[in-house]
C-alpha positions in Angstrom: 22.5 -32.9 -45.2 22.8 -29.2 -46.1 19.8 -29.6 -48.3 17.7 -31.0 -45.4 18.7 -28.1 -43.2 17.8 -25.7 -45.9 14.4 -27.3 -46.4 13.7 -27.0 -42.7 14.7 -23.4 -42.7 12.6 -22.5 -45.8 9.5 -24.4 -44.8 8.3 -23.4 -41.3 5.2 -25.6 -41.5 7.4 -28.7 -41.6 8.7 -27.9 -38.2 5.5 -26.5 -36.5 2.6 -28.9 -36.0 -0.6 -27.9 -37.6 -2.4 -27.5 -34.3 0.1 -24.9 -33.0 -1.8 -22.0 -31.4 -0.3 -18.6 -30.7 -1.3 -16.2 -28.0 -2.1 -12.7 -29.0 -0.8 -9.7 -27.1 -3.5 -7.7 -25.5 -1.7 -4.9 -23.6 1.6 -4.0 -21.9 1.9 -1.6 -19.0 4.4 -0.6 -16.4 3.3 -1.8 -12.9 5.5 -1.4 -9.8 8.6 -0.7 -11.9 8.1 -3.8 -14.1 6.6 -4.3 -17.5 3.5 -6.5 -17.3 2.1 -7.8 -20.6 -1.3 -9.6 -20.9 -2.0 -12.1 -23.6 -5.2 -13.8 -24.9 -4.8 -17.5 -25.3 -7.3 -19.1 -27.7 -9.5 -22.0 -26.5 -7.9 -25.4 -27.0 -9.5 -28.8 -26.8 -7.8 -31.6 -24.9 -8.6 -34.9 -26.3 -8.2 -37.8 -23.8 -5.7 -40.5 -24.9 -6.5 -44.0 -23.8 -4.3 -45.1 -20.9 -3.1 -41.6 -20.1 -3.7 -40.9 -16.4 -3.0 -37.2 -16.6 -5.9 -36.5 -18.9 -8.2 -39.1 -17.2 -7.9 -37.3 -13.8 -8.1 -33.7 -15.1 -11.2 -31.7 -13.9 -14.2 -31.4 -16.2 -13.8 -27.7 -16.5 -10.4 -28.2 -18.3 -11.6 -31.0 -20.5 -14.9 -29.4 -21.5 -17.1 -31.8 -23.5 -14.4 -34.4 -24.0 -15.0 -35.6 -20.4 -18.0 -37.7 -19.5 -20.2 -37.3 -16.4 -17.9 -39.6 -14.3 -15.7 -37.9 -11.7 -12.8 -39.0 -9.7 -11.7 -37.7 -6.3 -8.3 -36.2 -6.3 -6.6 -36.0 -2.9 -4.6 -32.9 -2.1 -0.9 -33.5 -1.6 0.3 -34.2 1.9 1.7 -31.2 3.8 5.5 -31.1 4.1 6.6 -31.8 7.7 8.3 -28.8 9.3 11.5 -30.8 10.1 12.3 -31.4 6.4 12.0 -27.8 5.3 15.5 -26.2 5.1 16.3 -22.8 6.5 16.9 -19.9 4.3 20.7 -20.3 3.9 20.9 -23.9 3.3 21.6 -24.3 -0.4 20.4 -27.0 -2.7 22.9 -28.7 -5.0 21.8 -26.6 -8.0 22.1 -23.4 -5.9 25.5 -24.4 -4.6 26.7 -25.0 -8.2 25.4 -21.6 -9.2 27.3 -19.9 -6.3 30.5 -21.8 -7.1 30.2 -20.9 -10.8 29.0 -17.4 -10.8 29.3 -15.6 -7.5 32.9 -14.5 -8.0 32.9 -14.8 -11.8 34.9 -12.4 -13.9 33.6 -10.6 -17.0 34.8 -13.4 -19.3 32.7 -16.1 -17.7 29.6 -17.7 -19.1 27.4 -16.3 -16.4 24.6 -13.9 -17.2 24.3 -10.8 -15.0 21.1 -12.1 -13.4 22.9 -15.4 -12.6 25.7 -13.4 -11.0 23.3 -11.3 -8.9 21.4 -14.4 -7.8 24.6 -16.2 -6.9 25.9 -13.3 -4.8 22.5 -13.1 -3.0 22.6 -16.9 -2.3 26.2 -16.7 -1.1 25.3 -13.8 1.3 22.4 -15.8 2.7 24.6 -18.9 3.1 27.3 -16.8 4.9 24.7 -15.4 7.3 23.3 -18.8 8.0 26.8 -20.2 8.6 27.6 -17.3 11.0 24.5 -18.0 13.1 25.2 -21.8 12.9 28.8 -21.2 14.3 27.3 -19.1 17.1 24.7 -21.7 18.0 27.4 -24.5 17.9 29.6 -22.4 20.2 26.7 -21.8 22.7 25.8 -25.5 22.6 29.4 -26.4 23.4 29.1 -24.2 26.5 25.9 -26.0 27.5 23.8 -22.8 27.0 20.9 -24.5 25.2 18.4 -21.7 25.7 20.8 -19.1 24.4 21.6 -21.3 21.4 17.9 -21.8 20.5 17.3 -18.1 21.0 20.2 -17.2 18.7 18.8 -19.5 16.0 15.4 -18.0 16.3 16.7 -14.4 16.3 18.3 -15.2 12.9 15.0 -16.7 11.7 16.3 -20.2 11.3 13.6 -22.5 12.7 15.1 -25.8 11.7 18.4 -24.8 13.4 16.5 -23.9 16.5 14.8 -27.2 16.4 18.1 -29.0 16.0 19.5 -27.1 19.0 16.4 -28.0 21.2 16.7 -31.7 20.1 20.4 -31.7 21.0 19.7 -30.4 24.4 17.0 -32.9 25.3 18.6 -35.7 27.4 18.2 -39.1 26.0 15.6 -41.3 27.6 17.2 -44.4 29.1 15.5 -47.7 29.3 15.7 -47.7 33.2 13.9 -44.4 33.5 11.2 -45.3 31.0 9.8 -48.0 33.4 
């Protein structure tokens, strides 16, 4: 077992495939307070594999000469409806785990400094959202629908404003529909 690990460490060609291509560094410069490095990537050839849909639907400019004259129409993805986009304070499961793990983490935790900063920023966004949501809920409980929707819009939470408007619309009864 140790001999196999030693062989892998000594012979880098056994780990790297022969078609591995490396990008070469062209330049690095400081732009807007950040380092920006530009690399030159050598040309690669994509060979279509029979039965692989990803390569079969790739544009001809990517495949080069490997693609024949036939073309297939690719439809753009459908736009996301506005009702399903969450507001900027509603955390996903991954973000909630990050906040729980790293927002108040001590120096001995396994969180990186960037993770801690991101977790604190997400926690602050979530707290701001929850504050506005409490205010909107309070206004809705007092039957002040316009003020509730205005408070949600003032906070920049469109989905919350839409929920407040939908809550205030009286339900349509079967007798009044006729």
